[in-house]
C-alpha positions, 0 to 999 in steps of 0.5 A: 500500500502506498503511503509515503509521498516522495519529496526531494528534501522531506523524508517522512511525509505520509498520508494517514488515510486508508486505515480501517476502524473497528466499526467498519469505517476507513480514514479518508485518503488525502485528508490528514498527513504527517511529516518531518519539518516543513521548513525544508520545503523548496522549489519543486517540493513546494509545488508538490506540497501545494498540489495536495491541497493542504490548508492547515499546518500544525507545527509541534516543535518549540518556537525556537526550533521553528526560528532556527530551522525554518517554518512552512513557507507563508502562503495566503491560503495556508493557516499555521499553528505552532503548538509545542507539545513537548516541554522538556527538551532532550538531545537524542543524538547525544545519548549513549549506545546503551540506551534502550530506545523503547524504554527511553522514548516511551518515557519521553512520550509519557512526559509529553502526554502529561506536559502538553495537554493544552497543546494536544487538546488544541491540536485535536480541536483544529483537526476536528474543525478543519474541512480541508487537508491538514498536516502536522509535523515536528523535526523528524516526523517521528516522536511528537508527530507519532504521538499526535498521530496515535492519539487521533487514530485511536480516538477515531477507532483505528486498531492498535496494531495499525497505529503501531505499524504506522509509527514504525513506517518512519523506519523507511525514512531513517537513513535519510534522516540520519544523513540530514543530521550528519550534513547539519552537524559535520563536526559532531558524532552521532552517538546513539544508534537509535537516532531516527529509528522507530521500532514498533516496541516504542509505541507499543510500550507507550500505549500499554502504559497509557492504557494501564494508567487510564484504562484506554487511550480514550480514557487518557484523552477524556481525563487529561485532555477533556476530550468528550463525545462531541469532539470524538464525533467531530473527529470521526465526521471529518476524517472517516468514510464508509468506504472500505480500505480497498475502495478508499485507495482509489481516492489517494492523491496523484502526487508521486509516491514511494513504497 
């Protein structure tokens, strides 16, 4: 199944469409995208991005990251929201080789889930209110982006196995993400072999511990984010279709893609 959309400088831009829900719906293709930093959009990549019809960008990075690395280019038809869901910065590239990715990153995701409640709630409201294609992103499109993708997909009823599999798809972009790091910091050493990787065990562990604490991802969203039935219904109304995954596959954008 095609999911990654090919760009020259973006490495982890992909469509969240096509995932079935437990009650027979399917996430619409071409409606919700996740990505690495859109500050890298240039030239032909910018034209490809505009062709997707995106009208809203949610940037999950710190404001200083957006200032340092650039934000999505300005466009009169594009709404931009900078919602930093992470409140405790850390440097993955500087971690030692003995740090277990699953344990370490599941703990960081738990911090985000509890520190960034205001920003996560606002991001869900934006997705629920928007009738046009929308993309959310962080730096590599893996951790902060993966957490929000998990939350949205879980709330609309996508199965955990599919959510975890979607998270792990970042592995297809790892080589290019690592190459970008080396190009950006040629005088530094990348110490952590887990950098840019997305083993399924990270998201599986995070979701299991969230469920153990709150009963379910929906329970977390209700108790910590104040997500009620109306907001869930709005998300489902915007993102789901009655078409089967196979039927919905024909609705994918015509942009060049990679498998």
